[in-house]
PASEBA-1860 file (N, C-alpha, C; in nm, 3 decimals):
! residues 306
1> XXXXXXXX> -5.496/9.814/-0.964/-5.386/9.718/-0.952/-5.431/9.591/-0.879 ~ -5.523/9.607/-0.785/-5.570/9.492/-0.708/-5.635/9.389/-0.800 ~ -5.718/9.436/-0.893/-5.783/9.343/-0.985/-5.682/9.276/-1.077 ~ -5.577/9.349/-1.113/-5.473/9.290/-1.196/-5.403/9.177/-1.122 ~ -5.371/9.201/-0.995/-5.305/9.098/-0.914/-5.396/8.977/-0.899 ~ -5.526/9.001/-0.877/-5.621/8.889/-0.863/-5.627/8.808/-0.992 ~ -5.631/8.879/-1.107/-5.637/8.807/-1.235/-5.511/8.725/-1.257 ~ -5.396/8.780/-1.223/-5.271/8.706/-1.241/-5.264/8.586/-1.148
9> XXXXXXXX> -5.315/8.602/-1.026/-5.317/8.488/-0.934/-5.412/8.378/-0.982 ~ -5.524/8.419/-1.042/-5.615/8.319/-1.097/-5.552/8.245/-1.216 ~ -5.463/8.314/-1.287/-5.394/8.249/-1.397/-5.300/8.140/-1.349 ~ -5.266/8.143/-1.220/-5.182/8.037/-1.165/-5.248/7.901/-1.176 ~ -5.381/7.899/-1.168/-5.453/7.771/-1.163/-5.430/7.689/-1.290 ~ -5.459/7.742/-1.411/-5.433/7.659/-1.531/-5.285/7.631/-1.553 ~ -5.198/7.725/-1.517/-5.054/7.703/-1.536/-5.006/7.587/-1.450 ~ -5.041/7.590/-1.322/-4.996/7.484/-1.232/-5.064/7.352/-1.263
17> XXXXXXXX> -5.189/7.356/-1.310/-5.254/7.232/-1.353/-5.179/7.172/-1.472 ~ -5.138/7.257/-1.565/-5.060/7.208/-1.677/-4.928/7.147/-1.633 ~ -4.863/7.211/-1.534/-4.737/7.158/-1.482/-4.758/7.022/-1.417 ~ -4.864/7.010/-1.336/-4.890/6.882/-1.270/-4.921/6.773/-1.372 ~ -4.997/6.808/-1.475/-5.033/6.709/-1.576/-4.909/6.662/-1.653 ~ -4.824/6.757/-1.693/-4.704/6.721/-1.767/-4.610/6.637/-1.682 ~ -4.588/6.680/-1.558/-4.499/6.606/-1.468/-4.553/6.467/-1.440 ~ -4.682/6.457/-1.415/-4.743/6.328/-1.385/-4.731/6.234/-1.506
25> XXXXXXXX> -4.750/6.288/-1.627/-4.739/6.205/-1.746/-4.597/6.154/-1.767 ~ -4.499/6.242/-1.744/-4.359/6.201/-1.760/-4.324/6.092/-1.658 ~ -4.370/6.110/-1.535/-4.341/6.011/-1.431/-4.402/5.876/-1.466 ~ -4.521/5.879/-1.524/-4.590/5.753/-1.555/-4.517/5.673/-1.663 ~ -4.455/5.741/-1.757/-4.389/5.669/-1.867/-4.242/5.643/-1.836 ~ -4.192/5.689/-1.722/-4.053/5.665/-1.686/-4.035/5.518/-1.648 ~ -3.935/5.450/-1.704/-3.916/5.308/-1.671/-3.868/5.290/-1.528 ~ -3.898/5.174/-1.473/-3.855/5.142/-1.336/-3.970/5.145/-1.239
33> XXXXXXXX> -3.961/5.063/-1.136/-4.064/5.054/-1.032/-4.008/5.109/-0.902 ~ -4.058/5.224/-0.856/-4.003/5.281/-0.732/-4.027/5.193/-0.611 ~ -4.135/5.117/-0.611/-4.163/5.031/-0.496/-4.059/4.918/-0.488 ~ -4.029/4.856/-0.603/-3.927/4.751/-0.604/-3.791/4.806/-0.564 ~ -3.761/4.931/-0.608/-3.635/4.993/-0.569/-3.631/5.023/-0.421 ~ -3.744/5.064/-0.366/-3.750/5.098/-0.224/-3.735/4.973/-0.137 ~ -3.798/4.864/-0.174/-3.795/4.743/-0.093/-3.668/4.661/-0.111 ~ -3.599/4.683/-0.224/-3.475/4.611/-0.246/-3.495/4.482/-0.323
41> XXXXXXXX> -3.384/4.424/-0.369/-3.394/4.303/-0.452/-3.443/4.180/-0.375 ~ -3.437/4.183/-0.243/-3.479/4.067/-0.164/-3.629/4.062/-0.142 ~ -3.702/4.166/-0.182/-3.847/4.169/-0.159/-3.919/4.069/-0.248 ~ -4.016/4.005/-0.193/-4.096/3.908/-0.269/-4.198/3.981/-0.356 ~ -4.244/3.919/-0.464/-4.348/3.983/-0.547/-4.474/4.016/-0.469 ~ -4.508/3.930/-0.371/-4.627/3.958/-0.290/-4.608/4.085/-0.208 ~ -4.487/4.103/-0.153/-4.458/4.223/-0.074/-4.462/4.348/-0.161 ~ -4.408/4.338/-0.283/-4.410/4.452/-0.376/-4.554/4.486/-0.414
49> XXXXXXXX> -4.634/4.383/-0.443/-4.773/4.406/-0.482/-4.852/4.471/-0.368 ~ -4.828/4.423/-0.245/-4.899/4.480/-0.130/-4.861/4.626/-0.108 ~ -4.732/4.658/-0.124/-4.688/4.797/-0.106/-4.743/4.887/-0.216 ~ -4.749/4.838/-0.339/-4.805/4.917/-0.449/-4.952/4.948/-0.421 ~ -5.025/4.850/-0.370/-5.166/4.873/-0.338/-5.180/4.972/-0.224 ~ -5.091/4.961/-0.125/-5.097/5.052/-0.011/-5.069/5.196/-0.052 ~ -4.976/5.215/-0.144/-4.940/5.349/-0.190/-5.035/5.402/-0.298 ~ -5.124/5.318/-0.347/-5.220/5.362/-0.447/-5.169/5.358/-0.589
57> XXXXXXXX> -5.055/5.290/-0.613/-4.999/5.284/-0.747/-5.076/5.190/-0.839 ~ -5.163/5.107/-0.784/-5.242/5.016/-0.866/-5.374/5.078/-0.913 ~ -5.406/5.196/-0.863/-5.529/5.263/-0.905/-5.515/5.311/-1.049 ~ -5.628/5.334/-1.119/-5.620/5.390/-1.255/-5.546/5.523/-1.256 ~ -5.484/5.552/-1.370/-5.400/5.672/-1.381/-5.479/5.799/-1.352 ~ -5.601/5.809/-1.403/-5.682/5.928/-1.380/-5.717/5.943/-1.233 ~ -5.739/5.832/-1.165/-5.768/5.837/-1.021/-5.644/5.886/-0.945 ~ -5.528/5.836/-0.983/-5.404/5.881/-0.918/-5.381/6.030/-0.941
65> XXXXXXXX> -5.404/6.076/-1.065/-5.383/6.218/-1.095/-5.483/6.305/-1.021 ~ -5.610/6.265/-1.022/-5.711/6.343/-0.950/-5.682/6.350/-0.801 ~ -5.636/6.240/-0.742/-5.602/6.241/-0.600/-5.484/6.333/-0.572 ~ -5.386/6.331/-0.663/-5.269/6.417/-0.644/-5.307/6.565/-0.650 ~ -5.389/6.603/-0.750/-5.429/6.743/-0.764/-5.513/6.786/-0.644 ~ -5.605/6.702/-0.601/-5.690/6.736/-0.487/-5.606/6.757/-0.361 ~ -5.512/6.669/-0.338/-5.425/6.684/-0.220/-5.337/6.808/-0.232 ~ -5.288/6.836/-0.354/-5.202/6.952/-0.372/-5.277/7.081/-0.344
73> XXXXXXXX> -5.405/7.086/-0.381/-5.487/7.204/-0.351/-5.501/7.228/-0.201 ~ -5.485/7.124/-0.123/-5.492/7.135/0.022/-5.354/7.141/0.087 ~ -5.251/7.167/0.006/-5.117/7.181/0.060/-5.046/7.051/0.088 ~ -5.097/6.941/0.034/-5.036/6.811/0.055/-4.977/6.764/-0.078 ~ -4.844/6.762/-0.087/-4.776/6.718/-0.209/-4.740/6.570/-0.203 ~ -4.799/6.498/-0.112/-4.774/6.355/-0.103/-4.666/6.321/-0.003 ~ -4.633/6.194/0.002/-4.530/6.144/0.092/-4.420/6.075/0.013 ~ -4.300/6.087/0.062/-4.186/6.025/-0.001/-4.203/5.873/-0.005
81> XXXXXXXX> -4.169/5.812/-0.117/-4.175/5.667/-0.127/-4.073/5.602/-0.037 ~ -3.956/5.665/-0.024/-3.849/5.605/0.054/-3.872/5.616/0.204 ~ -3.904/5.733/0.250/-3.913/5.753/0.395/-4.052/5.779/0.448 ~ -4.151/5.789/0.358/-4.289/5.817/0.398/-4.301/5.947/0.477 ~ -4.216/6.043/0.445/-4.221/6.174/0.508/-4.291/6.272/0.414 ~ -4.356/6.376/0.467/-4.425/6.473/0.380/-4.328/6.541/0.284 ~ -4.363/6.541/0.156/-4.275/6.601/0.054/-4.263/6.751/0.074 ~ -4.373/6.818/0.104/-4.370/6.963/0.122/-4.278/7.001/0.238
89> XXXXXXXX> -4.282/6.924/0.345/-4.194/6.952/0.458/-4.047/6.938/0.421 ~ -4.015/6.836/0.342/-3.876/6.817/0.300/-3.830/6.931/0.208 ~ -3.920/6.976/0.121/-3.884/7.087/0.032/-3.862/7.216/0.112 ~ -3.954/7.245/0.202/-3.942/7.368/0.282/-3.818/7.365/0.371 ~ -3.778/7.246/0.415/-3.659/7.236/0.499/-3.532/7.269/0.420 ~ -3.533/7.243/0.290/-3.415/7.268/0.206/-3.423/7.399/0.130 ~ -3.541/7.457/0.123/-3.559/7.579/0.044/-3.475/7.697/0.095 ~ -3.460/7.720/0.226/-3.378/7.833/0.270/-3.235/7.828/0.217
97> XXXXXXXX> -3.176/7.710/0.206/-3.040/7.701/0.153/-3.035/7.744/0.007 ~ -3.136/7.704/-0.072/-3.142/7.745/-0.212/-3.169/7.895/-0.224 ~ -3.256/7.948/-0.139/-3.284/8.092/-0.142/-3.158/8.171/-0.106 ~ -3.085/8.125/-0.006/-2.961/8.192/0.033/-2.863/8.197/-0.083 ~ -2.845/8.085/-0.151/-2.754/8.080/-0.265/-2.804/8.166/-0.380 ~ -2.934/8.159/-0.411/-2.990/8.232/-0.524/-2.987/8.382/-0.501 ~ -3.023/8.426/-0.380/-3.021/8.570/-0.350/-2.879/8.625/-0.356 ~ -2.784/8.551/-0.298/-2.644/8.596/-0.303/-2.594/8.604/-0.447
105> XXXXXXXX> -2.628/8.504/-0.527/-2.587/8.505/-0.668/-2.654/8.620/-0.743 ~ -2.782/8.645/-0.715/-2.852/8.752/-0.784/-2.795/8.889/-0.749 ~ -2.758/8.908/-0.623/-2.695/9.034/-0.583/-2.563/9.055/-0.656 ~ -2.482/8.950/-0.664/-2.356/8.960/-0.737/-2.381/8.990/-0.885 ~ -2.482/8.923/-0.943/-2.510/8.942/-1.084/-2.560/9.084/-1.113 ~ -2.648/9.135/-1.027/-2.703/9.270/-1.049/-2.594/9.375/-1.031 ~ -2.520/9.365/-0.922/-2.416/9.465/-0.895/-2.309/9.461/-1.004 ~ -2.262/9.342/-1.034/-2.156/9.330/-1.134/-2.206/9.356/-1.275
113> XXXXXXXX> -2.321/9.298/-1.311/-2.370/9.311/-1.447/-2.417/9.451/-1.480 ~ -2.505/9.507/-1.395/-2.555/9.643/-1.421/-2.442/9.744/-1.413 ~ -2.354/9.728/-1.314/-2.240/9.821/-1.302/-2.151/9.816/-1.425 ~ -2.120/9.696/-1.472/-2.035/9.684/-1.591/-2.106/9.742/-1.713 ~ -2.237/9.721/-1.724/-2.310/9.777/-1.837/-2.311/9.929/-1.838 ~ -2.327/9.989/-1.720/-2.325/10.135/-1.710/-2.187/10.189/-1.747 ~ -2.084/10.125/-1.697/-1.947/10.169/-1.729/-1.920/10.158/-1.878 ~ -1.961/10.045/-1.938/-1.936/10.026/-2.080/-2.012/10.127/-2.165
121> XXXXXXXX> -2.133/10.164/-2.123/-2.215/10.255/-2.204/-2.175/10.400/-2.188 ~ -2.127/10.438/-2.072/-2.099/10.579/-2.045/-1.951/10.615/-2.053 ~ -1.864/10.516/-2.064/-1.721/10.545/-2.069/-1.685/10.609/-2.203 ~ -1.601/10.710/-2.196/-1.556/10.776/-2.318/-1.434/10.708/-2.379 ~ -1.383/10.606/-2.310/-1.267/10.533/-2.361/-1.315/10.404/-2.425 ~ -1.284/10.389/-2.550/-1.328/10.271/-2.625/-1.270/10.142/-2.567 ~ -1.147/10.151/-2.514/-1.082/10.031/-2.464/-1.155/9.975/-2.342 ~ -1.212/10.063/-2.258/-1.286/10.017/-2.140/-1.414/9.947/-2.182
129> XXXXXXXX> -1.484/10.003/-2.278/-1.607/9.942/-2.327/-1.579/9.805/-2.388 ~ -1.474/9.799/-2.470/-1.440/9.672/-2.535/-1.400/9.567/-2.434 ~ -1.317/9.606/-2.336/-1.272/9.510/-2.235/-1.389/9.459/-2.151 ~ -1.482/9.547/-2.116/-1.598/9.507/-2.037/-1.684/9.406/-2.112 ~ -1.707/9.429/-2.239/-1.789/9.338/-2.319/-1.718/9.205/-2.344 ~ -1.586/9.207/-2.356/-1.511/9.082/-2.373/-1.522/8.997/-2.247 ~ -1.507/9.061/-2.131/-1.522/8.988/-2.003/-1.663/8.931/-1.991 ~ -1.763/9.011/-2.032/-1.901/8.962/-2.026/-1.921/8.843/-2.119
137> XXXXXXXX> -1.862/8.847/-2.237/-1.875/8.736/-2.332/-1.808/8.610/-2.278 ~ -1.692/8.626/-2.216/-1.624/8.510/-2.156/-1.708/8.452/-2.043 ~ -1.764/8.539/-1.959/-1.848/8.491/-1.850/-1.972/8.419/-1.898 ~ -2.025/8.462/-2.012/-2.144/8.397/-2.068/-2.109/8.262/-2.130 ~ -1.984/8.245/-2.171/-1.944/8.123/-2.242/-1.899/8.012/-2.148 ~ -1.855/8.045/-2.029/-1.802/7.944/-1.938/-1.915/7.863/-1.876 ~ -1.912/7.729/-1.884/-2.013/7.647/-1.815/-1.997/7.659/-1.664 ~ -2.106/7.679/-1.594/-2.099/7.703/-1.450/-2.045/7.582/-1.375
145> XXXXXXXX> -2.083/7.459/-1.417/-2.035/7.342/-1.345/-1.885/7.322/-1.365 ~ -1.833/7.356/-1.485/-1.688/7.346/-1.509/-1.613/7.449/-1.425 ~ -1.664/7.570/-1.422/-1.602/7.674/-1.341/-1.604/7.636/-1.193 ~ -1.715/7.573/-1.148/-1.724/7.533/-1.008/-1.617/7.431/-0.973 ~ -1.594/7.335/-1.062/-1.490/7.233/-1.036/-1.352/7.297/-1.030 ~ -1.324/7.391/-1.122/-1.194/7.458/-1.122/-1.174/7.538/-0.993 ~ -1.277/7.610/-0.950/-1.265/7.690/-0.828/-1.247/7.601/-0.705 ~ -1.315/7.487/-0.703/-1.297/7.394/-0.591/-1.153/7.342/-0.587
153> XXXXXXXX> -1.097/7.308/-0.705/-0.959/7.259/-0.710/-0.860/7.365/-0.663 ~ -0.886/7.491/-0.703/-0.792/7.598/-0.669/-0.807/7.642/-0.524 ~ -0.929/7.680/-0.483/-0.949/7.739/-0.351/-0.981/7.636/-0.243 ~ -1.029/7.519/-0.282/-1.063/7.418/-0.183/-0.956/7.316/-0.162 ~ -0.900/7.262/-0.272/-0.800/7.156/-0.262/-0.660/7.213/-0.243 ~ -0.622/7.308/-0.329/-0.484/7.360/-0.324/-0.464/7.463/-0.213 ~ -0.547/7.567/-0.211/-0.530/7.673/-0.112/-0.599/7.643/0.022 ~ -0.698/7.555/0.021/-0.773/7.517/0.142/-0.839/7.638/0.210
161> XXXXXXXX> -0.888/7.731/0.129/-0.958/7.847/0.185/-1.103/7.817/0.218 ~ -1.164/7.724/0.144/-1.305/7.690/0.164/-1.318/7.539/0.174 ~ -1.434/7.495/0.219/-1.462/7.352/0.227/-1.481/7.296/0.086 ~ -1.431/7.177/0.064/-1.444/7.114/-0.067/-1.589/7.072/-0.091 ~ -1.656/7.024/0.012/-1.795/6.979/-0.001/-1.875/7.030/0.118 ~ -1.985/7.095/0.091/-2.071/7.145/0.198/-2.009/7.266/0.266 ~ -2.033/7.279/0.392/-1.983/7.394/0.466/-2.085/7.504/0.477 ~ -2.082/7.576/0.587/-2.177/7.684/0.609/-2.102/7.815/0.625
169> XXXXXXXX> -2.178/7.924/0.628/-2.119/8.056/0.647/-2.090/8.126/0.516 ~ -2.056/8.254/0.529/-2.033/8.338/0.411/-1.914/8.289/0.330 ~ -1.811/8.240/0.397/-1.690/8.196/0.326/-1.721/8.084/0.226 ~ -1.809/7.994/0.265/-1.843/7.881/0.178/-1.960/7.912/0.085 ~ -2.011/8.036/0.091/-2.119/8.077/0.002/-2.066/8.154/-0.118 ~ -1.949/8.213/-0.107/-1.898/8.301/-0.211/-1.875/8.227/-0.343 ~ -1.806/8.114/-0.338/-1.774/8.043/-0.462/-1.898/7.992/-0.536 ~ -1.991/7.921/-0.470/-2.110/7.879/-0.544/-2.193/7.996/-0.595
177> XXXXXXXX> -2.202/8.104/-0.516/-2.277/8.221/-0.563/-2.210/8.285/-0.684 ~ -2.079/8.290/-0.683/-2.005/8.346/-0.797/-2.027/8.263/-0.923 ~ -2.020/8.130/-0.909/-2.041/8.042/-1.025/-2.182/8.058/-1.081 ~ -2.279/8.069/-0.993/-2.418/8.081/-1.037/-2.447/8.219/-1.096 ~ -2.371/8.320/-1.053/-2.399/8.459/-1.095/-2.327/8.499/-1.221 ~ -2.226/8.424/-1.263/-2.140/8.471/-1.372/-2.216/8.488/-1.503 ~ -2.290/8.388/-1.545/-2.364/8.398/-1.672/-2.474/8.504/-1.667 ~ -2.559/8.509/-1.561/-2.657/8.618/-1.554/-2.594/8.756/-1.552
185> XXXXXXXX> -2.479/8.771/-1.484/-2.412/8.902/-1.482/-2.370/8.943/-1.623 ~ -2.321/8.847/-1.701/-2.281/8.878/-1.838/-2.401/8.922/-1.922 ~ -2.513/8.853/-1.906/-2.635/8.890/-1.979/-2.681/9.030/-1.939 ~ -2.681/9.059/-1.809/-2.724/9.190/-1.762/-2.630/9.301/-1.809 ~ -2.501/9.272/-1.813/-2.405/9.373/-1.859/-2.432/9.412/-2.004 ~ -2.451/9.315/-2.089/-2.475/9.344/-2.231/-2.610/9.412/-2.251 ~ -2.713/9.368/-2.178/-2.845/9.429/-2.193/-2.847/9.572/-2.138 ~ -2.783/9.594/-2.023/-2.779/9.728/-1.964/-2.707/9.825/-2.057
193> XXXXXXXX> -2.598/9.782/-2.114/-2.523/9.868/-2.207/-2.610/9.909/-2.326 ~ -2.673/9.811/-2.390/-2.755/9.843/-2.508/-2.876/9.928/-2.471 ~ -2.936/9.904/-2.354/-3.052/9.981/-2.313/-3.014/10.126/-2.282 ~ -2.900/10.145/-2.217/-2.856/10.282/-2.185/-2.819/10.357/-2.313 ~ -2.752/10.291/-2.406/-2.716/10.357/-2.531/-2.839/10.400/-2.609 ~ -2.948/10.327/-2.595/-3.072/10.365/-2.663/-3.139/10.484/-2.595 ~ -3.140/10.484/-2.460/-3.207/10.591/-2.385/-3.127/10.719/-2.387 ~ -2.996/10.708/-2.389/-2.911/10.825/-2.373/-2.921/10.920/-2.493
201> XXXXXXXX> -2.982/10.874/-2.601/-2.998/10.960/-2.720/-3.132/11.034/-2.720 ~ -3.213/11.012/-2.619/-3.345/11.076/-2.614/-3.333/11.227/-2.591 ~ -3.439/11.299/-2.630/-3.438/11.445/-2.619/-3.432/11.492/-2.475 ~ -3.501/11.421/-2.383/-3.502/11.469/-2.244/-3.364/11.457/-2.179 ~ -3.280/11.368/-2.229/-3.143/11.358/-2.178/-3.062/11.478/-2.223 ~ -3.079/11.517/-2.349/-3.009/11.637/-2.397/-3.059/11.761/-2.323 ~ -3.189/11.764/-2.291/-3.243/11.878/-2.216/-3.182/11.884/-2.076 ~ -3.168/11.769/-2.012/-3.108/11.767/-1.878/-2.965/11.816/-1.882
209> XXXXXXXX> -2.892/11.778/-1.984/-2.754/11.826/-1.995/-2.751/11.975/-2.024 ~ -2.847/12.022/-2.104/-2.851/12.165/-2.135/-2.881/12.249/-2.011 ~ -2.952/12.189/-1.914/-2.980/12.260/-1.789/-2.858/12.268/-1.697 ~ -2.750/12.200/-1.732/-2.629/12.209/-1.654/-2.602/12.090/-1.563 ~ -2.683/11.985/-1.572/-2.659/11.867/-1.489/-2.532/11.796/-1.533 ~ -2.460/11.745/-1.436/-2.338/11.671/-1.466/-2.367/11.534/-1.523 ~ -2.261/11.468/-1.573/-2.277/11.338/-1.636/-2.331/11.234/-1.538 ~ -2.281/11.234/-1.415/-2.327/11.136/-1.317/-2.474/11.155/-1.284
217> XXXXXXXX> -2.516/11.278/-1.265/-2.657/11.306/-1.232/-2.748/11.267/-1.349 ~ -2.706/11.296/-1.471/-2.787/11.262/-1.587/-2.805/11.110/-1.596 ~ -2.695/11.036/-1.575/-2.702/10.890/-1.587/-2.787/10.830/-1.477 ~ -2.766/10.873/-1.353/-2.835/10.811/-1.240/-2.983/10.851/-1.234 ~ -3.013/10.977/-1.263/-3.150/11.027/-1.245/-3.236/11.003/-1.368 ~ -3.183/11.031/-1.484/-3.265/11.030/-1.605/-3.244/10.905/-1.691 ~ -3.122/10.860/-1.706/-3.094/10.753/-1.800/-3.117/10.616/-1.738 ~ -3.060/10.591/-1.622/-3.060/10.456/-1.566/-3.201/10.407/-1.536
225> XXXXXXXX> -3.280/10.490/-1.470/-3.414/10.445/-1.434/-3.499/10.415/-1.557 ~ -3.488/10.498/-1.660/-3.570/10.477/-1.780/-3.520/10.362/-1.866 ~ -3.399/10.315/-1.840/-3.347/10.202/-1.917/-3.356/10.071/-1.840 ~ -3.418/10.073/-1.721/-3.419/9.955/-1.636/-3.534/9.859/-1.665 ~ -3.636/9.899/-1.740/-3.751/9.810/-1.759/-3.710/9.679/-1.828 ~ -3.639/9.681/-1.941/-3.595/9.552/-1.996/-3.497/9.480/-1.905 ~ -3.417/9.555/-1.829/-3.321/9.493/-1.738/-3.394/9.423/-1.625 ~ -3.497/9.487/-1.570/-3.574/9.425/-1.462/-3.643/9.298/-1.511
233> XXXXXXXX> -3.692/9.301/-1.634/-3.754/9.181/-1.691/-3.655/9.064/-1.691 ~ -3.535/9.091/-1.737/-3.434/8.985/-1.744/-3.389/8.944/-1.603 ~ -3.383/9.039/-1.510/-3.346/9.005/-1.373/-3.446/8.907/-1.315 ~ -3.575/8.933/-1.338/-3.677/8.841/-1.288/-3.665/8.703/-1.349 ~ -3.643/8.697/-1.481/-3.629/8.568/-1.547/-3.503/8.497/-1.502 ~ -3.393/8.572/-1.487/-3.269/8.510/-1.443/-3.278/8.460/-1.300 ~ -3.347/8.536/-1.214/-3.362/8.494/-1.075/-3.442/8.365/-1.066 ~ -3.552/8.358/-1.145/-3.630/8.235/-1.146/-3.550/8.121/-1.208
241> XXXXXXXX> -3.473/8.152/-1.313/-3.392/8.049/-1.375/-3.281/7.997/-1.287 ~ -3.235/8.081/-1.194/-3.130/8.037/-1.102/-3.177/7.923/-1.012 ~ -3.307/7.918/-0.986/-3.359/7.807/-0.906/-3.334/7.674/-0.976 ~ -3.342/7.676/-1.110/-3.310/7.556/-1.186/-3.161/7.537/-1.202 ~ -3.089/7.647/-1.223/-2.944/7.638/-1.237/-2.874/7.596/-1.111 ~ -2.939/7.617/-0.997/-2.878/7.578/-0.870/-2.864/7.427/-0.857 ~ -2.933/7.351/-0.943/-2.921/7.205/-0.938/-2.776/7.163/-0.955 ~ -2.709/7.216/-1.056/-2.571/7.178/-1.082/-2.478/7.229/-0.973
249> XXXXXXXX> -2.494/7.355/-0.935/-2.403/7.414/-0.837/-2.419/7.347/-0.701 ~ -2.541/7.321/-0.660/-2.563/7.258/-0.530/-2.505/7.117/-0.527 ~ -2.508/7.047/-0.638/-2.450/6.912/-0.641/-2.298/6.916/-0.642 ~ -2.239/7.011/-0.715/-2.093/7.021/-0.718/-2.039/7.062/-0.582 ~ -2.105/7.159/-0.517/-2.058/7.208/-0.386/-2.124/7.134/-0.270 ~ -2.208/7.033/-0.298/-2.275/6.952/-0.196/-2.353/7.038/-0.097 ~ -2.429/7.133/-0.151/-2.513/7.218/-0.067/-2.650/7.151/-0.050 ~ -2.709/7.157/0.068/-2.835/7.086/0.095/-2.959/7.164/0.051
257> XXXXXXXX> -2.967/7.197/-0.079/-3.080/7.272/-0.129/-3.177/7.184/-0.206 ~ -3.279/7.246/-0.264/-3.381/7.167/-0.334/-3.328/7.115/-0.468 ~ -3.224/7.176/-0.521/-3.164/7.125/-0.644/-3.101/6.989/-0.623 ~ -3.022/6.978/-0.519/-2.961/6.848/-0.487/-3.067/6.748/-0.444 ~ -3.168/6.798/-0.373/-3.279/6.713/-0.331/-3.352/6.655/-0.452 ~ -3.370/6.736/-0.556/-3.438/6.689/-0.677/-3.356/6.583/-0.749 ~ -3.225/6.602/-0.758/-3.140/6.504/-0.824/-3.144/6.371/-0.750 ~ -3.138/6.374/-0.618/-3.146/6.251/-0.540/-3.281/6.183/-0.557
265> XXXXXXXX> -3.388/6.263/-0.566/-3.521/6.206/-0.585/-3.533/6.138/-0.721 ~ -3.475/6.199/-0.824/-3.479/6.139/-0.958/-3.399/6.010/-0.960 ~ -3.281/6.011/-0.897/-3.198/5.890/-0.895/-3.267/5.776/-0.822 ~ -3.345/5.809/-0.718/-3.415/5.706/-0.640/-3.553/5.674/-0.695 ~ -3.593/5.741/-0.802/-3.727/5.725/-0.861/-3.835/5.750/-0.756 ~ -3.812/5.850/-0.675/-3.913/5.888/-0.575/-4.006/5.988/-0.641 ~ -4.111/5.937/-0.705/-4.196/6.019/-0.788/-4.267/6.131/-0.712 ~ -4.319/6.108/-0.593/-4.382/6.220/-0.521/-4.287/6.336/-0.494
273> XXXXXXXX> -4.160/6.304/-0.465/-4.063/6.412/-0.443/-4.035/6.488/-0.572 ~ -4.021/6.416/-0.683/-3.996/6.482/-0.811/-4.112/6.573/-0.849 ~ -4.233/6.523/-0.837/-4.350/6.604/-0.870/-4.361/6.725/-0.778 ~ -4.332/6.706/-0.651/-4.341/6.816/-0.556/-4.241/6.927/-0.586 ~ -4.117/6.889/-0.619/-4.015/6.990/-0.650/-4.053/7.068/-0.775 ~ -4.100/6.999/-0.879/-4.137/7.066/-1.004/-4.253/7.163/-0.981 ~ -4.356/7.118/-0.909/-4.471/7.204/-0.884/-4.434/7.323/-0.797 ~ -4.354/7.302/-0.695/-4.312/7.411/-0.605/-4.228/7.513/-0.682
281> XXXXXXXX> -4.136/7.465/-0.764/-4.050/7.557/-0.841/-4.131/7.635/-0.943 ~ -4.230/7.570/-1.007/-4.314/7.639/-1.104/-4.394/7.752/-1.038 ~ -4.446/7.725/-0.918/-4.522/7.828/-0.846/-4.432/7.948/-0.812 ~ -4.310/7.921/-0.767/-4.216/8.029/-0.737/-4.184/8.109/-0.862 ~ -4.166/8.040/-0.974/-4.134/8.106/-1.101/-4.245/8.203/-1.141 ~ -4.369/8.159/-1.132/-4.482/8.245/-1.172/-4.495/8.364/-1.078 ~ -4.475/8.343/-0.949/-4.485/8.453/-0.852/-4.375/8.556/-0.874 ~ -4.257/8.511/-0.911/-4.149/8.606/-0.941/-4.184/8.690/-1.063
289> XXXXXXXX> -4.240/8.627/-1.165/-4.282/8.703/-1.284/-4.389/8.806/-1.250 ~ -4.480/8.771/-1.160/-4.581/8.866/-1.115/-4.516/8.985/-1.045 ~ -4.419/8.959/-0.959/-4.349/9.067/-0.890/-4.277/9.158/-0.989 ~ -4.219/9.100/-1.093/-4.151/9.181/-1.196/-4.251/9.270/-1.268 ~ -4.367/9.216/-1.303/-4.470/9.297/-1.371/-4.513/9.415/-1.284 ~ -4.526/9.393/-1.154/-4.568/9.500/-1.065/-4.460/9.607/-1.051 ~ -4.334/9.570/-1.069/-4.226/9.669/-1.060/-4.227/9.765/-1.178 ~ -4.287/9.726/-1.291/-4.292/9.815/-1.407/-4.362/9.946/-1.372
297> XXXXXXXX> -4.470/9.938/-1.294/-4.543/10.058/-1.257/-4.461/10.153/-1.172 ~ -4.371/10.099/-1.091/-4.284/10.184/-1.010/-4.176/10.250/-1.096 ~ -4.124/10.175/-1.192/-4.018/10.230/-1.278/-4.073/10.330/-1.379 ~ -4.193/10.304/-1.429/-4.253/10.392/-1.531/-4.398/10.422/-1.489 ~ -4.424/10.540/-1.431/-4.560/10.574/-1.383/-4.663/10.577/-1.495 ~ -4.620/10.579/-1.620/-4.716/10.580/-1.730/-4.786/10.445/-1.748 ~ -4.728/10.340/-1.692/-4.786/10.207/-1.707/-4.905/10.192/-1.615 ~ -5.015/10.146/-1.669/-5.137/10.125/-1.592/-5.176/9.977/-1.600
305> XX> -5.242/9.928/-1.496/-5.278/9.786/-1.488/-5.429/9.766/-1.505 ~ -5.498/9.864/-1.561/-5.643/9.851/-1.580/-5.672/9.756/-1.696
END
């Protein structure tokens, strides 16, 4: 397994290089001059030219890209054009807020989605299965940003139970986590149901029932664990995708996470911040996928990493 982990970590190098190249190319063709925006309309052309030279924007494109990659390898994602502060430091300062929101949303999605899928697959009442899948379909169809606005109007403006913008603590975390978790929970519910229905027909499940095990024991011990591999795959992808989905939720609820930070950086044309957020998020995404792959061996001992 150690060699497998080493190989996967080495695969990070070309992936992240590709991300930096794509992001750098997009930034280069984006219209607008960040230096002119930073200095304001009153800045003279001489002042703008001097600042561009100081920041290295007048160097050839390949020189700029090589310098960025070299610095990134040493943990330096550059400095903000607006405040000249380290980009990595600004990202790390906001990352805990995004992690808090994403973890809370993922817990809600796993508990609600997997639980609903198990109930739908094992219930002997057709009406319960149908109702569960209808709720999952509705949750998958609702746009998260629209739902966030509705919840803010109801619980923030009318009932005044939570803060309309920002706010700390568990009370102000529930609504954004719920909005972010609704669509992944619906996906997990439908996938868990189909996976359990496929596993529950296997011979070893009939053997367990023939030995006298009850329905709950059969589902929890034999069925659920063997049907979790595709579910775990989707959980990993959904968790990584939530980092991107948090952009909308963090802006609607005014949470100080990296999603809102990225939107502000794009609006200000702060290219080092934009590149830093994309590269940081890509690295997190790949590491989460690695963790998911390693969980396969725990769920199914037959899987080998040689």
